[in-house]
py3Dmol code that shows the C-alpha trace and the ligand (Angstrom):
import py3Dmol

protein = """\
ATOM      1  CA  MET A   1     -29.878 -18.125   1.775  1.00  0.00           C
ATOM      2  CA  ASN A   2     -28.056 -20.498  -0.581  1.00  0.00           C
ATOM      3  CA  GLU A   3     -24.288 -20.586  -0.852  1.00  0.00           C
ATOM      4  CA  LEU A   4     -24.217 -18.592  -4.122  1.00  0.00           C
ATOM      5  CA  SER A   5     -26.181 -15.642  -2.761  1.00  0.00           C
ATOM      6  CA  SER A   6     -24.447 -15.716   0.615  1.00  0.00           C
ATOM      7  CA  GLY A   7     -21.422 -13.784   1.779  1.00  0.00           C
ATOM      8  CA  TRP A   8     -19.374 -16.987   1.542  1.00  0.00           C
ATOM      9  CA  ASN A   9     -19.539 -16.598  -2.226  1.00  0.00           C
ATOM     10  CA  HIS A  10     -17.628 -13.310  -1.799  1.00  0.00           C
ATOM     11  CA  LEU A  11     -14.633 -15.002  -0.169  1.00  0.00           C
ATOM     12  CA  ARG A  12     -12.158 -14.610  -3.017  1.00  0.00           C
ATOM     13  CA  GLY A  13      -8.694 -14.447  -1.596  1.00  0.00           C
ATOM     14  CA  ILE A  14      -6.352 -15.001   1.289  1.00  0.00           C
ATOM     15  CA  GLU A  15      -2.936 -13.708   2.236  1.00  0.00           C
ATOM     16  CA  PRO A  16      -1.701 -16.144   4.853  1.00  0.00           C
ATOM     17  CA  LEU A  17       0.705 -13.733   6.512  1.00  0.00           C
ATOM     18  CA  SER A  18       0.892  -9.955   6.445  1.00  0.00           C
ATOM     19  CA  LEU A  19       3.071  -7.694   8.555  1.00  0.00           C
ATOM     20  CA  CYS A  20       1.614  -4.447   7.233  1.00  0.00           C
ATOM     21  CA  ASP A  21      -2.168  -4.773   6.853  1.00  0.00           C
ATOM     22  CA  TRP A  22      -2.750  -4.375  10.565  1.00  0.00           C
ATOM     23  CA  PRO A  23      -0.010  -2.072  11.881  1.00  0.00           C
ATOM     24  CA  GLY A  24       1.637  -3.647  14.907  1.00  0.00           C
ATOM     25  CA  ARG A  25       0.126  -7.087  14.337  1.00  0.00           C
ATOM     26  CA  THR A  26       0.932 -10.170  12.340  1.00  0.00           C
ATOM     27  CA  SER A  27      -2.308 -10.973  10.582  1.00  0.00           C
ATOM     28  CA  CYS A  28      -3.712 -13.069   7.815  1.00  0.00           C
ATOM     29  CA  VAL A  29      -5.914 -11.275   5.311  1.00  0.00           C
ATOM     30  CA  PHE A  30      -9.201 -12.492   3.842  1.00  0.00           C
ATOM     31  CA  PHE A  31     -10.541 -10.707   0.752  1.00  0.00           C
ATOM     32  CA  LEU A  32     -14.291 -10.315   0.246  1.00  0.00           C
ATOM     33  CA  GLY A  33     -15.178  -9.415  -3.338  1.00  0.00           C
ATOM     34  CA  GLY A  34     -17.685  -6.775  -4.424  1.00  0.00           C
ATOM     35  CA  CYS A  35     -17.847  -3.030  -3.892  1.00  0.00           C
ATOM     36  CA  ASN A  36     -20.446  -0.258  -3.815  1.00  0.00           C
ATOM     37  CA  LEU A  37     -18.086   2.358  -5.332  1.00  0.00           C
ATOM     38  CA  ASN A  38     -16.454   2.662  -8.763  1.00  0.00           C
ATOM     39  CA  CYS A  39     -13.247   4.514  -7.881  1.00  0.00           C
ATOM     40  CA  PRO A  40     -11.330   5.184 -11.117  1.00  0.00           C
ATOM     41  CA  THR A  41      -8.110   4.731  -9.145  1.00  0.00           C
ATOM     42  CA  CYS A  42      -9.072   1.344  -7.680  1.00  0.00           C
ATOM     43  CA  HIS A  43      -5.984  -0.804  -7.223  1.00  0.00           C
ATOM     44  CA  ASN A  44      -7.925  -4.038  -6.731  1.00  0.00           C
ATOM     45  CA  PHE A  45     -10.551  -3.808  -9.442  1.00  0.00           C
ATOM     46  CA  ASP A  46     -11.110  -7.535 -10.067  1.00  0.00           C
ATOM     47  CA  MET A  47     -11.815  -8.019  -6.384  1.00  0.00           C
ATOM     48  CA  ALA A  48     -14.101  -4.975  -6.372  1.00  0.00           C
ATOM     49  CA  TRP A  49     -16.040  -5.463  -9.590  1.00  0.00           C
ATOM     50  CA  ASN A  50     -15.333  -8.870 -11.088  1.00  0.00           C
ATOM     51  CA  MET A  51     -14.979 -11.249  -8.204  1.00  0.00           C
ATOM     52  CA  GLU A  52     -16.266 -14.097 -10.396  1.00  0.00           C
ATOM     53  CA  ARG A  53     -12.927 -13.914 -12.223  1.00  0.00           C
ATOM     54  CA  LEU A  54     -11.181 -14.909  -9.019  1.00  0.00           C
ATOM     55  CA  PRO A  55     -11.174 -18.371  -7.477  1.00  0.00           C
ATOM     56  CA  LEU A  56     -13.546 -18.942  -4.595  1.00  0.00           C
ATOM     57  CA  LEU A  57     -11.942 -19.746  -1.263  1.00  0.00           C
ATOM     58  CA  SER A  58     -14.255 -22.332   0.220  1.00  0.00           C
ATOM     59  CA  ARG A  59     -15.677 -21.967   3.693  1.00  0.00           C
ATOM     60  CA  GLU A  60     -14.028 -25.255   4.658  1.00  0.00           C
ATOM     61  CA  ASP A  61     -10.642 -24.083   3.369  1.00  0.00           C
ATOM     62  CA  MET A  62     -10.990 -20.943   5.457  1.00  0.00           C
ATOM     63  CA  ARG A  63     -11.876 -22.968   8.545  1.00  0.00           C
ATOM     64  CA  SER A  64      -9.011 -25.353   7.972  1.00  0.00           C
ATOM     65  CA  PHE A  65      -6.535 -22.493   7.469  1.00  0.00           C
ATOM     66  CA  LEU A  66      -7.624 -20.830  10.709  1.00  0.00           C
ATOM     67  CA  ARG A  67      -7.489 -24.046  12.709  1.00  0.00           C
ATOM     68  CA  ASN A  68      -3.927 -24.664  11.546  1.00  0.00           C
ATOM     69  CA  ARG A  69      -2.497 -21.160  11.477  1.00  0.00           C
ATOM     70  CA  ALA A  70      -4.280 -19.031  14.078  1.00  0.00           C
ATOM     71  CA  LYS A  71      -1.709 -19.857  16.743  1.00  0.00           C
ATOM     72  CA  TRP A  72       0.970 -18.097  14.682  1.00  0.00           C
ATOM     73  CA  LEU A  73      -1.064 -14.907  14.181  1.00  0.00           C
ATOM     74  CA  ASP A  74      -2.074 -11.844  16.230  1.00  0.00           C
ATOM     75  CA  GLY A  75      -5.157 -10.991  14.220  1.00  0.00           C
ATOM     76  CA  VAL A  76      -7.286 -11.372  11.115  1.00  0.00           C
ATOM     77  CA  THR A  77      -7.762  -8.583   8.572  1.00  0.00           C
ATOM     78  CA  ILE A  78     -10.896  -8.529   6.429  1.00  0.00           C
ATOM     79  CA  THR A  79     -10.613  -6.416   3.312  1.00  0.00           C
ATOM     80  CA  GLY A  80     -11.955  -6.243  -0.228  1.00  0.00           C
ATOM     81  CA  GLY A  81     -13.403  -4.909  -2.386  1.00  0.00           C
ATOM     82  CA  GLU A  82     -15.726  -3.539   0.225  1.00  0.00           C
ATOM     83  CA  PRO A  83     -16.449  -6.172   2.876  1.00  0.00           C
ATOM     84  CA  THR A  84     -19.666  -4.519   4.065  1.00  0.00           C
ATOM     85  CA  THR A  85     -21.301  -5.302   0.707  1.00  0.00           C
ATOM     86  CA  ALA A  86     -21.029  -9.048   1.390  1.00  0.00           C
ATOM     87  CA  PRO A  87     -24.363 -10.445   2.590  1.00  0.00           C
ATOM     88  CA  ASN A  88     -24.333 -11.941   6.100  1.00  0.00           C
ATOM     89  CA  LEU A  89     -20.928 -10.421   6.864  1.00  0.00           C
ATOM     90  CA  GLY A  90     -21.692 -10.872  10.562  1.00  0.00           C
ATOM     91  CA  GLU A  91     -21.944 -14.634  10.134  1.00  0.00           C
ATOM     92  CA  ILE A  92     -18.539 -14.739   8.430  1.00  0.00           C
ATOM     93  CA  LEU A  93     -16.925 -12.654  11.154  1.00  0.00           C
ATOM     94  CA  TYR A  94     -18.572 -14.745  13.865  1.00  0.00           C
ATOM     95  CA  GLU A  95     -17.185 -17.923  12.360  1.00  0.00           C
ATOM     96  CA  ILE A  96     -13.683 -16.469  11.989  1.00  0.00           C
ATOM     97  CA  LYS A  97     -13.718 -15.328  15.608  1.00  0.00           C
ATOM     98  CA  LYS A  98     -15.104 -18.593  16.901  1.00  0.00           C
ATOM     99  CA  ILE A  99     -12.465 -20.708  15.183  1.00  0.00           C
ATOM    100  CA  SER A 100      -9.426 -18.443  15.477  1.00  0.00           C
ATOM    101  CA  LYS A 101     -10.129 -16.705  18.818  1.00  0.00           C
ATOM    102  CA  LEU A 102      -8.271 -13.784  17.247  1.00  0.00           C
ATOM    103  CA  PRO A 103      -9.188 -10.083  17.049  1.00  0.00           C
ATOM    104  CA  ILE A 104     -10.513  -8.922  13.689  1.00  0.00           C
ATOM    105  CA  LYS A 105      -9.785  -5.733  11.770  1.00  0.00           C
ATOM    106  CA  LEU A 106     -12.303  -4.690   9.138  1.00  0.00           C
ATOM    107  CA  ASP A 107     -11.313  -2.376   6.255  1.00  0.00           C
ATOM    108  CA  SER A 108     -14.103  -0.215   4.822  1.00  0.00           C
ATOM    109  CA  ASN A 109     -14.836   2.758   2.611  1.00  0.00           C
ATOM    110  CA  GLY A 110     -17.358   3.801   5.242  1.00  0.00           C
ATOM    111  CA  MET A 111     -20.307   4.206   2.898  1.00  0.00           C
ATOM    112  CA  LEU A 112     -22.475   1.620   4.692  1.00  0.00           C
ATOM    113  CA  PRO A 113     -22.179   2.932   8.260  1.00  0.00           C
ATOM    114  CA  GLU A 114     -25.246   1.069   9.510  1.00  0.00           C
ATOM    115  CA  ILE A 115     -23.493  -2.238   8.823  1.00  0.00           C
ATOM    116  CA  LEU A 116     -20.328  -1.101  10.583  1.00  0.00           C
ATOM    117  CA  GLU A 117     -22.387   0.042  13.561  1.00  0.00           C
ATOM    118  CA  ASP A 118     -24.120  -3.312  13.729  1.00  0.00           C
ATOM    119  CA  ILE A 119     -20.805  -5.209  13.555  1.00  0.00           C
ATOM    120  CA  LEU A 120     -19.352  -2.973  16.271  1.00  0.00           C
ATOM    121  CA  GLN A 121     -22.363  -3.411  18.553  1.00  0.00           C
ATOM    122  CA  GLN A 122     -22.249  -7.171  18.173  1.00  0.00           C
ATOM    123  CA  GLY A 123     -18.531  -7.230  18.996  1.00  0.00           C
ATOM    124  CA  LEU A 124     -17.738  -9.020  15.730  1.00  0.00           C
ATOM    125  CA  ALA A 125     -14.750  -6.808  14.854  1.00  0.00           C
ATOM    126  CA  ASP A 126     -12.220  -5.135  17.115  1.00  0.00           C
ATOM    127  CA  MET A 127     -10.690  -2.560  14.799  1.00  0.00           C
ATOM    128  CA  PHE A 128     -12.155  -0.590  11.905  1.00  0.00           C
ATOM    129  CA  ALA A 129      -9.837   0.960   9.304  1.00  0.00           C
ATOM    130  CA  ILE A 130     -11.924   3.522   7.456  1.00  0.00           C
ATOM    131  CA  ASP A 131     -10.997   5.292   4.230  1.00  0.00           C
ATOM    132  CA  VAL A 132     -11.570   9.019   4.074  1.00  0.00           C
ATOM    133  CA  LYS A 133     -11.117   9.518   0.363  1.00  0.00           C
ATOM    134  CA  GLY A 134     -10.816  13.306   0.288  1.00  0.00           C
ATOM    135  CA  PRO A 135     -12.946  16.431   0.591  1.00  0.00           C
ATOM    136  CA  TYR A 136     -16.653  15.654   0.418  1.00  0.00           C
ATOM    137  CA  GLU A 137     -17.088  17.682  -2.774  1.00  0.00           C
ATOM    138  CA  LYS A 138     -14.575  15.426  -4.518  1.00  0.00           C
ATOM    139  CA  TYR A 139     -16.371  12.175  -3.566  1.00  0.00           C
ATOM    140  CA  PRO A 140     -18.336  11.962  -6.851  1.00  0.00           C
ATOM    141  CA  ALA A 141     -15.063  12.072  -8.821  1.00  0.00           C
ATOM    142  CA  LEU A 142     -13.179   9.909  -6.331  1.00  0.00           C
ATOM    143  CA  SER A 143     -15.905   7.252  -6.259  1.00  0.00           C
ATOM    144  CA  GLY A 144     -16.644   7.133 -10.004  1.00  0.00           C
ATOM    145  CA  GLN A 145     -19.962   8.953  -9.475  1.00  0.00           C
ATOM    146  CA  ALA A 146     -21.124   6.286  -7.033  1.00  0.00           C
ATOM    147  CA  VAL A 147     -21.593   8.623  -4.080  1.00  0.00           C
ATOM    148  CA  THR A 148     -22.657  12.238  -3.732  1.00  0.00           C
ATOM    149  CA  ALA A 149     -20.878  14.789  -1.561  1.00  0.00           C
ATOM    150  CA  GLU A 150     -23.928  14.868   0.726  1.00  0.00           C
ATOM    151  CA  ALA A 151     -24.049  11.088   1.146  1.00  0.00           C
ATOM    152  CA  ALA A 152     -20.311  10.937   1.791  1.00  0.00           C
ATOM    153  CA  GLN A 153     -20.622  13.537   4.533  1.00  0.00           C
ATOM    154  CA  LYS A 154     -23.680  11.910   6.103  1.00  0.00           C
ATOM    155  CA  ASN A 155     -22.073   8.454   6.129  1.00  0.00           C
ATOM    156  CA  LEU A 156     -18.694   9.594   7.448  1.00  0.00           C
ATOM    157  CA  ASP A 157     -20.313  11.810  10.099  1.00  0.00           C
ATOM    158  CA  ARG A 158     -22.084   8.724  11.415  1.00  0.00           C
ATOM    159  CA  ILE A 159     -18.783   6.846  11.550  1.00  0.00           C
ATOM    160  CA  PHE A 160     -16.988   9.741  13.228  1.00  0.00           C
ATOM    161  CA  LYS A 161     -19.603   9.598  15.999  1.00  0.00           C
ATOM    162  CA  LEU A 162     -18.969   5.874  16.428  1.00  0.00           C
ATOM    163  CA  ALA A 163     -15.229   6.568  16.536  1.00  0.00           C
ATOM    164  CA  GLU A 164     -15.648   9.271  19.181  1.00  0.00           C
ATOM    165  CA  ALA A 165     -17.548   6.813  21.345  1.00  0.00           C
ATOM    166  CA  ASN A 166     -15.061   3.980  20.648  1.00  0.00           C
ATOM    167  CA  PRO A 167     -11.729   5.715  20.083  1.00  0.00           C
ATOM    168  CA  LYS A 168      -9.594   2.583  20.367  1.00  0.00           C
ATOM    169  CA  ALA A 169     -11.584   0.764  17.687  1.00  0.00           C
ATOM    170  CA  PHE A 170     -11.075   3.112  14.732  1.00  0.00           C
ATOM    171  CA  TYR A 171      -8.394   4.598  12.592  1.00  0.00           C
ATOM    172  CA  PHE A 172      -8.634   6.548   9.363  1.00  0.00           C
ATOM    173  CA  ARG A 173      -6.668   6.388   6.122  1.00  0.00           C
ATOM    174  CA  LEU A 174      -6.409   8.429   2.958  1.00  0.00           C
ATOM    175  CA  THR A 175      -4.810   7.293  -0.286  1.00  0.00           C
ATOM    176  CA  LYS A 176      -3.262  10.265  -2.016  1.00  0.00           C
ATOM    177  CA  VAL A 177      -4.592   9.694  -5.518  1.00  0.00           C
ATOM    178  CA  PRO A 178      -3.536  12.103  -8.283  1.00  0.00           C
ATOM    179  CA  ILE A 179      -6.617  14.363  -8.139  1.00  0.00           C
ATOM    180  CA  LEU A 180      -5.978  15.211  -4.479  1.00  0.00           C
ATOM    181  CA  THR A 181      -3.944  18.290  -3.638  1.00  0.00           C
ATOM    182  CA  ASP A 182      -2.083  18.867  -0.387  1.00  0.00           C
ATOM    183  CA  GLU A 183      -4.877  21.250   0.549  1.00  0.00           C
ATOM    184  CA  ASP A 184      -7.436  18.488  -0.035  1.00  0.00           C
ATOM    185  CA  VAL A 185      -5.536  16.236   2.352  1.00  0.00           C
ATOM    186  CA  GLU A 186      -5.613  18.961   5.007  1.00  0.00           C
ATOM    187  CA  THR A 187      -9.356  19.410   4.439  1.00  0.00           C
ATOM    188  CA  ALA A 188      -9.937  15.671   4.942  1.00  0.00           C
ATOM    189  CA  LYS A 189      -7.796  15.690   8.090  1.00  0.00           C
ATOM    190  CA  GLY A 190      -9.997  18.447   9.437  1.00  0.00           C
ATOM    191  CA  TYR A 191     -13.066  16.168   9.292  1.00  0.00           C
ATOM    192  CA  LEU A 192     -11.716  13.744  11.887  1.00  0.00           C
ATOM    193  CA  PRO A 193     -12.827  13.902  15.506  1.00  0.00           C
ATOM    194  CA  ASP A 194     -10.323  15.232  18.053  1.00  0.00           C
ATOM    195  CA  GLY A 195      -7.535  12.804  18.850  1.00  0.00           C
ATOM    196  CA  PHE A 196      -7.547  10.989  15.494  1.00  0.00           C
ATOM    197  CA  ASP A 197      -4.853  11.125  12.823  1.00  0.00           C
ATOM    198  CA  LEU A 198      -5.246  10.495   9.124  1.00  0.00           C
ATOM    199  CA  THR A 199      -2.751   7.905   7.857  1.00  0.00           C
ATOM    200  CA  ILE A 200      -1.651   8.886   4.362  1.00  0.00           C
ATOM    201  CA  GLN A 201      -1.051   5.989   1.964  1.00  0.00           C
ATOM    202  CA  ASN A 202       0.821   6.138  -1.317  1.00  0.00           C
ATOM    203  CA  TYR A 203      -1.228   5.623  -4.446  1.00  0.00           C
ATOM    204  CA  ILE A 204      -0.761   2.369  -6.376  1.00  0.00           C
ATOM    205  CA  PRO A 205      -2.044   2.810  -9.958  1.00  0.00           C
ATOM    206  CA  PRO A 206      -4.422   0.260 -11.504  1.00  0.00           C
ATOM    207  CA  ARG A 207      -2.504  -2.572 -13.074  1.00  0.00           C
ATOM    208  CA  ARG A 208      -4.475  -3.285 -16.249  1.00  0.00           C
ATOM    209  CA  ASP A 209      -6.254  -1.221 -18.865  1.00  0.00           C
ATOM    210  CA  HIS A 210      -9.497  -3.119 -18.505  1.00  0.00           C
ATOM    211  CA  ALA A 211      -9.909  -1.553 -15.072  1.00  0.00           C
ATOM    212  CA  LEU A 212     -10.774   1.712 -16.760  1.00  0.00           C
ATOM    213  CA  ALA A 213     -13.107   0.029 -19.260  1.00  0.00           C
ATOM    214  CA  ASP A 214     -14.876  -1.878 -16.494  1.00  0.00           C
ATOM    215  CA  ASN A 215     -15.152   1.297 -14.512  1.00  0.00           C
ATOM    216  CA  GLU A 216     -16.675   3.239 -17.414  1.00  0.00           C
ATOM    217  CA  GLU A 217     -19.239   0.481 -17.896  1.00  0.00           C
ATOM    218  CA  ARG A 218     -20.228   0.512 -14.236  1.00  0.00           C
ATOM    219  CA  ARG A 219     -20.315   4.283 -14.096  1.00  0.00           C
ATOM    220  CA  SER A 220     -22.669   4.475 -17.093  1.00  0.00           C
ATOM    221  CA  ALA A 221     -24.957   2.025 -15.257  1.00  0.00           C
ATOM    222  CA  GLY A 222     -24.899   4.780 -12.627  1.00  0.00           C
ATOM    223  CA  ASN A 223     -25.950   3.678  -9.127  1.00  0.00           C
ATOM    224  CA  MET A 224     -25.384   6.362  -6.500  1.00  0.00           C
ATOM    225  CA  VAL A 225     -24.893   5.476  -2.850  1.00  0.00           C
ATOM    226  CA  ASP A 226     -27.376   7.252  -0.595  1.00  0.00           C
TER     227      ASP A 226
END
"""
ligand_1 = """\
8
LIG
S -13.852 1.606 -2.446
Fe -12.972 2.203 -4.410
S -10.790 1.698 -4.211
Fe -11.866 0.560 -2.605
S -12.321 -1.437 -3.515
Fe -14.100 -0.135 -3.879
S -13.775 0.740 -5.929
Fe -11.798 -0.083 -5.201
"""
view = py3Dmol.view(width=600, height=400)
view.addModel(protein, "pdb")
view.setStyle({"model": 0}, {"cartoon": {"style": "trace"}})
view.addModel(ligand_1, "xyz")
view.setStyle({"model": 1}, {"stick": {}})
view.zoomTo()
view.show()
């Protein structure tokens, strides 16, 4: 795999210090561009759909940052976009762990559960923050027609089973976007396995008009997650 087609080409941002991305920990945040959904409410659309517009963070810069800064951190957060869409994600996580010796939290929309399961089984991440976007029947609207209600349920059910077996390694979040009612939030809460809470996040609207144009373009191309 050459560098352009590898997951390293998805490394498109870094926040050196965050006190809120991993509750209870001081972490740095690496952003992996690309996403398998087209959420009309996406707050990070360039990262999700147009990562080429963002400067590449080189593998060597990442290594150098971790060598210098890991001692001041409690963890590393990997977010996106959708990190599980980056090829050879495991290799990236392995390298981060090897250099930093820090625990890793992986953010995900949960629509590629087989990748999350693989990462979990290999011990390449220690915490998984999974988005539950709303009631399954609203997933087509919530995801910009990228995922059906049936696929959303199938994928999240698989993750809920992983969470039941590894309760300390998962937590679940919902962003209360405008199309969700209070009843929808309660419905989504009801999906979680016993003992889990749904963390409700405030909605941050998209920042530029072209987000909607880009989204329309992607939606008309019309790939559904299955
Ligand atoms: S899952 Fe949706 S909100 Fe999250 S990065 Fe992808 S398009 Fe944006």
